[in-house]
C-alpha positions in Angstrom: 167.9 201.6 153.1 166.0 203.4 150.4 166.9 203.9 146.7 166.2 207.1 144.7 166.5 207.0 141.0 167.2 209.9 138.6 167.5 210.2 134.8 171.0 211.2 133.8 171.3 213.9 131.2 174.7 214.4 129.4 176.5 214.4 126.1 177.2 211.5 123.8 180.9 211.5 124.9 179.8 211.2 128.5 177.5 208.3 127.7 180.4 206.5 125.9 182.5 207.1 129.1 179.7 205.5 131.1 179.7 202.5 128.8 183.5 202.2 129.2 183.1 202.3 133.0 180.5 199.6 132.9 182.7 197.4 130.7 185.6 197.9 133.1 183.4 197.0 136.1 182.3 193.8 134.3 185.9 193.0 133.5 187.0 193.3 137.1 184.1 191.2 138.4 184.6 188.5 135.8 188.4 188.5 136.5 187.7 188.0 140.2 185.4 185.0 139.3 188.0 183.5 137.1 190.7 184.0 139.9 188.4 182.2 142.3 187.8 179.3 139.9 191.5 178.9 139.1 192.9 179.0 142.6 192.1 177.3 145.9 191.1 178.8 149.2 190.3 182.2 147.8 188.3 184.5 150.2 186.5 187.7 150.0 189.6 189.8 151.0 191.7 188.0 148.5 189.5 189.3 145.7 189.8 192.8 147.1 193.6 192.5 147.0 193.4 191.1 143.4 191.7 194.3 142.3 194.9 196.2 143.0 196.8 193.6 140.8 194.4 194.2 138.0 194.8 198.0 138.3 198.5 197.7 138.0 198.4 195.2 135.1 195.7 196.9 133.0 195.7 200.7 132.5 192.0 200.8 131.7 191.2 199.1 135.0 193.2 201.8 136.8 190.9 204.5 135.4 188.0 203.1 137.4 187.7 204.3 141.0 189.3 202.0 143.5 186.2 201.6 145.6 184.2 200.8 142.4 186.7 198.0 141.8 186.2 196.8 145.3 182.4 196.9 144.7 182.9 194.7 141.6 184.9 192.2 143.7 182.1 192.2 146.3 179.6 191.5 143.5 181.6 188.6 142.4 181.9 187.3 146.0 178.1 187.5 146.5 177.7 185.3 143.4 180.3 182.9 144.9 178.6 182.8 148.3 175.2 182.2 146.6 176.7 179.3 144.7 177.9 177.7 148.0 174.6 178.3 149.7 172.8 176.6 146.8 175.2 173.6 147.1 174.5 173.4 150.9 170.8 173.5 150.4 171.1 170.4 148.1 173.2 168.8 150.8 176.0 168.0 148.3 179.3 167.1 150.0 181.2 168.6 147.0 180.1 170.8 144.1 179.0 168.4 141.3 179.6 168.8 137.6 176.1 170.2 137.2 176.7 172.8 139.9 179.9 173.9 138.3 178.1 174.1 135.0 175.4 176.3 136.7 178.2 178.5 138.0 179.6 179.0 134.5 176.1 179.8 133.2 175.6 182.4 136.0 178.9 183.9 135.0 177.9 184.2 131.4 174.5 185.6 132.4 176.2 188.3 134.5 178.7 189.1 131.7 175.8 189.6 129.2 173.1 191.3 131.3 175.0 193.4 133.9 174.6 197.0 132.8 175.7 199.1 135.8 178.7 200.3 137.7 178.6 201.0 141.4 180.5 203.6 143.4 180.8 203.8 147.2 181.7 207.0 149.1 184.3 208.3 146.7 184.6 208.9 143.0 181.6 211.2 142.8 180.5 214.6 144.1 177.1 216.2 144.3 176.5 219.9 143.4 175.4 222.4 145.9 171.7 222.3 144.9 171.8 218.5 144.6 170.6 218.7 140.9 173.8 217.4 139.3 176.6 214.9 140.1 180.2 214.9 139.0 182.2 211.7 138.7 185.9 212.4 139.5 187.6 209.2 138.4 189.8 208.9 135.3 187.0 207.6 133.0 186.1 211.1 132.1 182.3 210.9 132.8 182.2 214.4 134.2 179.1 216.3 135.3 175.6 214.8 134.7 172.3 216.5 135.3 169.8 214.7 137.5 166.2 214.7 136.3 163.7 213.4 138.9 161.1 214.3 141.5 163.1 213.3 144.6 164.8 215.9 146.8 168.2 214.9 148.1 168.5 218.0 150.2 166.7 216.2 153.1 169.6 213.8 153.5 173.2 214.2 154.6 176.0 213.2 152.3 177.3 210.7 154.8 173.9 208.8 154.6 174.5 208.1 150.8 176.2 204.8 150.9 176.2 203.8 147.2 175.9 205.6 143.9 175.1 203.4 140.9 175.1 204.2 137.2 172.6 202.1 135.3 172.1 201.7 131.5 168.7 200.9 130.1 167.2 200.9 126.7 165.7 204.3 127.2 168.8 206.0 128.6 171.0 206.2 131.6 170.0 206.5 135.3 171.7 207.4 138.6 170.6 205.5 141.7 171.4 206.7 145.3 171.3 204.1 148.1 170.5 206.1 151.3 170.8 204.6 154.7 167.7 205.8 156.7 165.3 204.1 159.0 161.9 204.1 157.4 159.2 203.9 160.1 155.5 203.7 159.3 153.2 204.3 162.2 150.0 202.3 162.0 147.1 201.8 164.3 145.5 198.3 164.5 141.8 198.3 163.4 141.0 194.9 165.0 139.7 193.6 161.6 141.2 190.7 159.5 140.8 190.1 155.8 141.9 187.4 153.5 143.7 188.2 150.1 144.2 185.9 147.1 146.2 186.7 144.0 145.2 184.8 140.8 145.0 184.8 137.1 141.4 185.5 136.4 141.4 188.3 139.0 144.4 190.3 140.0 143.3 190.4 143.6 140.3 189.1 145.5 139.5 189.5 149.2 137.3 187.7 151.6 134.7 190.5 151.3 134.0 189.5 147.7 135.8 192.5 146.3 137.9 191.9 143.2 140.3 193.8 141.1 140.5 192.9 137.4 143.8 191.7 135.9 145.3 194.7 134.0 146.9 192.3 131.3 149.6 194.8 130.3 151.4 192.2 128.2 148.3 191.0 126.4 147.4 194.5 125.4 150.8 195.3 124.1 151.4 191.9 122.5 150.6 193.0 118.9 153.0 196.0 119.1 155.8 193.8 120.6 155.4 191.2 117.8 155.4 193.9 115.2 158.6 195.4 116.6 160.2 192.0 116.9 159.4 191.2 113.2 160.9 194.5 112.1 164.0 193.7 114.2 164.3 190.2 112.7 164.1 191.5 109.1 167.1 193.7 109.7 169.2 190.9 111.1 171.9 189.5 108.8 173.1 186.0 109.7 176.9 185.8 110.1 177.4 189.6 109.9 179.5 191.0 112.8 178.8 193.7 113.7 175.2 194.1 112.7 174.0 197.2 110.9 172.9 200.4 112.6 169.4 199.9 111.5 169.3 196.6 113.3 170.5 198.2 116.5 168.0 201.0 116.2 165.2 198.4 115.8 166.5 196.5 118.7 166.4 199.6 120.9 162.9 200.3 119.8 161.9 196.7 120.7 163.5 196.9 124.2 161.9 200.3 124.9 158.5 198.8 124.2 159.3 196.0 126.7 160.2 198.6 129.3 156.8 200.2 128.9 155.1 196.9 129.4 
């Protein structure tokens, strides 16, 4: 499985539609987590069935593609299974209060930091030249141009298993998960070498060759601190929502972190 990423180009109304789809995706996933916490003996397929109930109950959830809702339920189930695996590794006979508290913390973290929506084999359509993608669900995202260096013409449409819309500080991206077997043919040289990764040197080998640590964060620390101070000066305690100047400063601060 390989993942190709493209920058998505569209209008402001399309970006707002993407934000709405991401919020709906998060709502379905968090609702599935709450359904599992409030009921006993809930399995993976029960969460998939619960997506249909949410679509009938909430009109905005019905706008999202059905397979995207199932993907949100699968994301919730992966978090649940990871929670059970962590409990088994600690050899706990039953989830303790601390484990349940960690589950609540993970749910809050996903609710705050998840900024993507994932489609499966439906809900999207590529153009003939593979330079644009059209999302066909009821959210109204429409056609987005793809900016990138990868060429999707080498792969069949049936090989594209997932399409993901990701929101970052510097814009929106489209990711394609393609099912291919990547094989790298190598010839053994008969030589062995030892590698060590450290703080003083980024990499050192047994032949006394070293690579200096690039120190990206240290070089950009002054700019990050300056941007953080400008952001903090525009923050007004108790004000909801914050001003537009604060959000602009916050976006500038996050873009600098992306460069690091």
